[in-house]
C-alpha positions as CSV (number, residue, x, y, z in Angstrom):
1,M,0.0,0.0,0.0
2,S,1.4,3.4,-1.0
3,S,1.9,6.0,1.8
4,P,-0.5,8.9,2.0
5,L,0.4,12.2,0.2
6,F,2.2,14.6,2.4
7,S,1.1,18.3,2.2
8,V,2.4,21.4,4.0
9,V,0.2,24.4,4.5
10,L,1.8,27.7,5.4
11,G,-0.5,30.0,7.4
12,A,-3.3,29.1,9.8
13,G,-5.8,31.8,9.0
14,L,-9.2,31.1,7.4
15,M,-7.8,29.7,4.1
16,G,-5.0,27.8,5.7
17,R,-7.3,26.0,8.3
18,L,-10.0,25.2,5.7
19,L,-7.4,23.8,3.3
20,A,-5.5,21.8,5.9
21,H,-8.8,20.3,7.2
22,S,-10.0,19.3,3.7
23,L,-6.6,17.8,2.8
24,A,-6.7,15.7,6.0
25,Q,-10.2,14.6,5.1
26,A,-8.9,13.5,1.7
27,G,-6.3,11.3,3.3
28,H,-3.2,13.5,3.2
29,R,-0.7,13.7,6.0
30,V,-0.8,17.4,6.7
31,Q,1.7,19.7,8.5
32,V,0.8,23.4,9.1
33,Y,3.3,26.2,9.9
34,E,1.8,29.3,11.5
35,A,4.0,32.3,12.4
36,L,1.8,33.3,15.4
37,G,-0.3,31.4,18.0
38,A,-3.4,29.3,17.9
39,E,-5.8,32.2,18.7
40,G,-5.4,33.6,15.2
41,L,-4.6,37.1,16.4
42,G,-2.8,38.0,13.2
43,S,-5.5,36.7,10.9
44,A,-7.8,39.0,9.0
45,A,-10.5,36.4,9.5
46,R,-10.6,37.1,13.3
47,V,-11.6,40.7,12.6
48,A,-14.6,40.3,10.3
49,A,-18.3,40.2,10.2
50,A,-18.3,36.9,8.2
51,M,-21.3,37.9,6.0
52,L,-22.1,35.8,3.0
53,A,-23.7,38.4,0.8
54,P,-22.8,38.0,-2.9
55,L,-25.5,40.3,-4.2
56,A,-24.9,43.0,-1.6
57,E,-21.1,42.9,-2.2
58,S,-21.7,43.1,-6.0
59,A,-22.1,46.9,-5.5
60,I,-18.3,47.1,-4.9
61,T,-16.8,44.1,-6.6
62,E,-16.7,42.1,-9.8
63,M,-18.8,39.1,-11.1
64,P,-16.1,36.4,-10.3
65,V,-16.5,37.3,-6.6
66,V,-20.3,37.2,-6.9
67,R,-20.2,33.7,-8.5
68,M,-17.7,32.4,-5.9
69,G,-19.9,33.8,-3.2
70,R,-23.0,32.1,-4.6
71,H,-21.0,28.8,-4.5
72,G,-19.9,29.5,-0.9
73,L,-23.5,29.9,0.3
74,T,-24.1,26.2,-0.8
75,R,-20.8,24.9,0.5
76,W,-20.7,26.5,4.0
77,P,-23.3,24.3,5.6
78,E,-21.5,21.3,4.3
79,L,-18.1,22.5,5.5
80,I,-19.5,23.4,8.9
81,A,-21.3,20.0,9.2
82,A,-17.9,18.3,9.1
83,L,-16.5,20.2,12.1
84,P,-16.5,18.9,15.7
85,E,-18.0,22.0,17.3
86,P,-21.1,24.0,16.4
87,V,-20.7,27.2,14.4
88,F,-23.5,29.8,14.2
89,F,-24.7,30.0,10.6
90,Q,-27.7,31.9,9.4
91,Q,-29.3,32.4,6.0
92,N,-32.0,35.0,6.6
93,G,-31.0,37.4,3.8
94,T,-29.7,40.9,3.9
95,L,-31.6,44.1,4.7
96,V,-30.5,47.4,3.1
97,L,-31.7,50.7,4.7
98,W,-31.2,54.4,4.0
99,H,-32.2,57.7,5.4
100,R,-34.2,60.2,3.2
101,Q,-31.2,62.3,2.4
102,D,-29.4,59.3,1.0
103,A,-32.2,58.3,-1.4
104,A,-30.2,59.1,-4.5
105,E,-27.3,56.9,-3.3
106,A,-29.8,54.1,-2.5
107,K,-31.2,54.3,-6.0
108,R,-27.7,54.0,-7.4
109,F,-27.0,51.0,-5.1
110,E,-30.2,49.3,-6.2
111,G,-29.3,49.8,-9.9
112,L,-26.0,48.0,-9.3
113,L,-27.8,45.1,-7.7
114,L,-30.2,44.9,-10.7
115,R,-27.3,44.9,-13.1
116,T,-25.8,42.0,-11.2
117,Q,-29.0,40.0,-11.3
118,D,-29.1,40.4,-15.1
119,Q,-25.7,38.8,-15.3
120,C,-26.3,36.2,-12.6
121,P,-30.0,35.3,-12.7
122,E,-29.6,32.4,-10.3
123,L,-29.4,34.9,-7.5
124,P,-32.8,35.4,-5.7
125,P,-34.2,38.8,-6.9
126,T,-34.1,41.9,-4.7
127,Q,-37.4,42.7,-3.0
128,R,-38.5,46.3,-2.4
129,L,-40.2,46.7,1.0
130,D,-42.6,49.4,2.1
131,A,-43.3,50.1,5.8
132,Q,-45.7,47.2,6.1
133,G,-43.3,44.8,4.5
134,L,-40.5,46.0,6.8
135,Q,-42.7,45.6,9.8
136,A,-43.3,42.0,8.9
137,L,-39.7,41.2,8.2
138,E,-37.9,43.2,10.9
139,P,-40.4,44.5,13.5
140,G,-37.8,46.4,15.5
141,L,-37.1,48.8,12.6
142,A,-40.6,49.5,11.4
143,Q,-40.9,52.8,13.3
144,R,-37.6,54.2,12.0
145,F,-37.7,53.4,8.2
146,N,-40.6,53.3,5.7
147,Q,-38.8,51.5,2.9
148,A,-35.9,49.1,2.4
149,L,-34.4,46.5,0.1
150,Y,-34.4,42.8,1.0
151,L,-31.9,40.4,-0.5
152,P,-33.2,36.9,0.2
153,G,-30.9,33.9,0.7
154,E,-27.8,35.8,1.8
155,G,-26.2,34.6,5.1
156,Q,-23.6,35.0,7.7
157,L,-21.6,32.9,10.2
158,D,-19.6,33.4,13.4
159,N,-16.0,33.8,12.3
160,R,-14.5,33.1,15.7
161,E,-16.5,30.0,16.3
162,L,-15.5,28.8,12.9
163,L,-11.8,29.4,13.5
164,A,-12.0,27.6,16.8
165,S,-13.9,24.7,15.4
166,L,-11.5,24.3,12.5
167,R,-8.6,24.3,15.0
168,Q,-10.4,21.5,16.9
169,G,-11.0,19.7,13.7
170,L,-7.4,19.8,12.7
171,A,-6.4,18.3,16.1
172,Q,-9.0,15.5,15.6
173,Q,-7.7,14.8,12.1
174,G,-4.2,14.4,13.5
175,V,-2.8,17.4,11.6
176,D,0.6,18.5,12.9
177,V,0.1,22.2,13.5
178,R,3.3,24.1,14.4
179,W,2.3,27.3,16.1
180,N,4.8,30.2,16.4
181,S,6.8,28.6,13.6
182,P,7.1,30.9,10.5
183,A,8.0,29.2,7.3
184,K,8.1,30.1,3.6
185,P,7.8,28.1,0.3
186,D,11.6,28.2,-0.2
187,D,12.0,26.1,2.9
188,F,10.7,23.1,1.0
189,Q,11.5,21.2,-2.2
190,P,8.2,19.3,-2.9
191,G,8.7,16.0,-4.7
192,Q,12.2,15.4,-3.4
193,P,13.0,12.6,-1.0
194,G,11.9,13.4,2.5
195,Q,10.0,16.5,1.3
196,P,6.3,17.2,1.0
197,D,4.3,16.2,-2.1
198,W,2.5,19.6,-2.0
199,V,3.1,23.0,-0.5
200,F,0.3,25.6,-0.1
201,D,1.1,29.1,0.9
202,C,-1.9,30.7,2.6
203,R,-0.1,33.4,4.6
204,G,-2.0,36.4,3.5
205,L,0.2,39.5,3.9
206,G,3.0,37.2,5.3
207,A,3.6,36.2,1.7
208,R,4.6,39.7,0.4
209,E,8.3,38.7,0.2
210,Q,7.4,36.2,-2.6
211,W,4.3,38.1,-3.9
212,T,5.2,41.8,-4.1
213,Q,1.9,42.9,-5.5
214,L,0.2,42.3,-2.2
215,R,-0.9,45.2,-0.1
216,G,-2.8,45.6,3.1
217,V,-6.2,47.4,3.3
218,R,-7.1,48.4,6.9
219,G,-10.5,47.5,8.2
220,E,-12.0,48.6,11.5
221,V,-14.7,46.6,13.3
222,L,-16.6,47.2,16.6
223,R,-18.2,44.3,18.6
224,L,-21.1,45.4,20.8
225,Y,-23.3,43.8,23.3
226,A,-26.8,45.3,22.9
227,P,-29.5,43.5,24.8
228,E,-32.1,46.0,23.8
229,V,-31.6,45.4,20.1
230,T,-33.2,42.6,18.1
231,L,-32.2,42.2,14.5
232,Q,-32.9,38.9,12.6
233,R,-30.3,39.4,9.8
234,P,-27.3,41.5,8.7
235,T,-28.4,45.0,7.9
236,R,-26.6,47.5,5.7
237,L,-27.1,51.3,5.9
238,I,-26.4,53.4,2.9
239,H,-23.9,55.9,4.0
240,P,-22.2,58.9,2.2
241,R,-18.8,57.4,2.5
242,Y,-19.4,53.6,2.5
243,P,-22.2,51.1,3.2
244,I,-22.1,50.4,7.0
245,Y,-23.1,46.9,8.1
246,I,-24.6,45.6,11.3
247,A,-24.2,41.8,11.7
248,P,-26.2,40.3,14.6
249,K,-24.5,37.3,16.2
250,E,-25.8,35.1,19.0
251,N,-26.7,36.4,22.4
252,H,-27.2,40.0,21.4
253,V,-23.7,40.5,20.1
254,F,-23.4,42.7,17.0
255,V,-20.5,43.3,14.7
256,I,-20.4,46.8,13.1
257,G,-18.0,47.9,10.4
258,A,-17.2,48.7,6.8
259,T,-14.3,51.1,6.9
260,E,-11.7,50.6,4.1
261,I,-8.5,52.5,4.4
262,E,-5.5,52.1,2.1
263,T,-2.9,51.6,4.8
264,E,-1.4,48.7,6.7
265,D,-1.4,50.7,9.9
266,L,-2.7,48.4,12.7
267,S,-2.9,51.0,15.5
268,A,-6.1,51.4,17.5
269,V,-9.4,52.3,15.9
270,S,-9.7,56.0,15.1
271,V,-12.1,58.4,16.8
272,R,-13.6,59.3,13.5
273,S,-14.4,55.7,12.5
274,T,-15.7,54.9,15.9
275,L,-18.1,57.9,15.9
276,E,-19.3,57.2,12.4
277,L,-20.0,53.5,13.1
278,L,-21.7,54.1,16.4
279,S,-23.7,57.0,15.1
280,A,-24.9,55.0,12.1
281,A,-25.8,52.1,14.4
282,Y,-27.8,54.4,16.6
283,T,-29.8,55.8,13.7
284,V,-30.8,52.3,12.7
285,H,-31.9,51.3,16.3
286,T,-31.9,53.6,19.3
287,G,-31.3,50.5,21.5
288,F,-27.6,50.8,20.6
289,A,-27.3,53.8,22.8
290,E,-27.1,51.5,25.8
291,A,-24.9,48.9,24.1
292,R,-21.6,48.0,25.6
293,I,-18.4,48.1,23.5
294,L,-16.8,44.7,23.8
295,E,-14.0,45.3,21.3
296,A,-12.7,47.8,18.8
297,C,-10.5,45.9,16.4
298,T,-8.3,46.6,13.4
299,Q,-6.7,44.3,10.8
300,A,-5.2,44.6,7.4
301,R,-6.7,42.5,4.7
302,P,-4.4,41.0,2.0
303,T,-5.3,42.6,-1.3
304,L,-3.9,42.4,-4.9
305,V,-4.0,45.3,-7.4
306,D,-7.4,44.4,-8.9
307,N,-8.9,43.6,-5.4
308,L,-9.6,40.0,-6.7
309,P,-8.2,36.7,-5.4
310,A,-5.6,34.7,-7.2
311,I,-3.9,31.3,-7.2
312,R,-0.3,31.4,-8.2
313,C,2.0,28.5,-9.1
314,L,5.5,28.9,-7.7
315,G,6.4,25.4,-9.0
316,E,4.7,22.3,-10.2
317,R,3.5,21.4,-6.7
318,T,3.7,24.7,-4.8
319,L,0.6,26.9,-4.9
320,Q,-0.1,30.3,-3.3
321,I,-3.7,31.3,-2.5
322,N,-4.1,35.0,-1.7
323,G,-5.8,38.3,-2.2
324,L,-9.1,37.5,-0.5
325,Y,-9.4,41.2,0.5
326,R,-12.7,41.9,2.4
327,H,-14.4,38.8,0.9
328,G,-12.6,36.0,2.8
329,F,-15.6,34.2,4.2
330,L,-17.6,34.8,1.0
331,I,-15.2,33.3,-1.4
332,S,-12.9,30.9,0.5
333,P,-15.1,27.8,-0.1
334,A,-14.8,28.4,-3.8
335,L,-11.1,28.8,-3.7
336,L,-10.9,25.7,-1.5
337,D,-12.8,23.6,-4.0
338,V,-10.7,24.9,-6.9
339,V,-7.5,23.9,-5.1
340,M,-8.8,20.5,-4.0
341,E,-9.9,19.8,-7.6
342,W,-6.5,20.7,-8.9
343,V,-4.7,18.6,-6.3
344,Q,-6.8,15.5,-7.1
345,H,-7.0,15.9,-10.9
346,Q,-4.3,18.4,-11.9
347,T,-7.0,20.2,-13.7
348,T,-10.0,22.3,-12.6
349,H,-13.3,23.0,-14.2
350,L,-14.5,25.1,-11.3
351,A,-11.8,27.8,-11.9
352,S,-13.3,28.6,-15.3
353,Q,-16.7,29.0,-13.8
354,F,-15.3,31.7,-11.5
355,N,-13.0,33.2,-14.2
356,L,-10.1,32.4,-11.9
357,Q,-6.7,32.0,-13.6
358,F,-3.8,30.0,-12.3
359,Q,-0.9,32.5,-12.4
360,H,2.8,31.6,-12.7
361,A,5.5,33.4,-10.8
C-alpha cells in the first residue's frame, strides 16, 4: 500500500485552516506552519463580520466574486457539518436601509444590484419593502424606516466560532500544527525525498516577500453587546462614504463595520471611524445607545492590485492562494474547492466558472 500524500500548509488563518482540514479529510498527511499562536490574532479572519452576501457585495466588486460567493452559500453548511464544534450559521437574507437624504445613493445602489442580477440570474431577486413589509420582516425597525431592500438567501456565520472549530477539527484529524513557527515556500522542495508532495502558501500579507503585488487594506470593526436590540439578519445602511453593516451574532452581540483605508497601519481604531460607526448604528436602532463596546479591532486584509483573489504556481507542486481582500468568508469555499480539484486531478473546471486563472511566478 502506498503511503499517503504529504502536504504542507503555510499559514493558519481562514484559508489555511480550511485547506488543511480538507486535505486531511482527503487522506493527506498534513503539516501546518503558523507564524503566530493558535488564537489567530494575526489573521484578518478574526476581525470580520463573516457575512455571506454575494449580491450586496456586487455593488463594490466584480462578477467572479459574486459567483464564488454564490457557490460558498451552498458549501458553507456542508463544511460546517464536518466540524466537531457547532458554528453559528444563518441564511435569513440581507436588509438594506437608508435615510431620506441618502435616497439618491440608495437608488444607485439598487441599480448596481439589478445589473448583477441580469448577469447572474440564479441569485434570488431583490425585493422592495414598504413600511408594512419591513414591519413583517424586521419589526424592531418599522418605526424608523418606511422603505428598504431585502436580499433573500444571503447569510452569515460566526467567524471566531469557525476558526476555533477548525482548530479542533485539525487536532482530531491528526494534523501536525506548528504554532509560532514561521516558514516560507523556499524552505521546502516538494517531490524530493523526505520532502512534502505539495506546499500551499496561505499566509496572506505574510507572503509579500514572494508576492510583491500584495498590499494591506485596513478594516475597523466594533463588537457590541446590545440586549435592547433585536435584528434577525445582517443590515446595511447606505452611508455617504461607505455602506455600513450591522451583523447580529448570537446572544445580542453585534459586529459593526465597513471602513476601508489604504494603509497597513494596525494601530487602534480612530475616533472618526468609531463615531461614524456608532452614530450609524444608533440611527438604525436607538437601543444601541445602551450597548456595551466589547472590542474595537483593526486588521489589514491581504489585497492584490485588482482587489480580486488569485492562485499562483511557484512550481509544479507549490501553490499560493491569496488576495481574498474583504471577501474571505464569502469566497474561501470556492477557492478551497478549486485547489482541491487541482490537487486531485491536476485540472480544474471550477476555476473557469469563477474566471479564476492560475498565475505563474
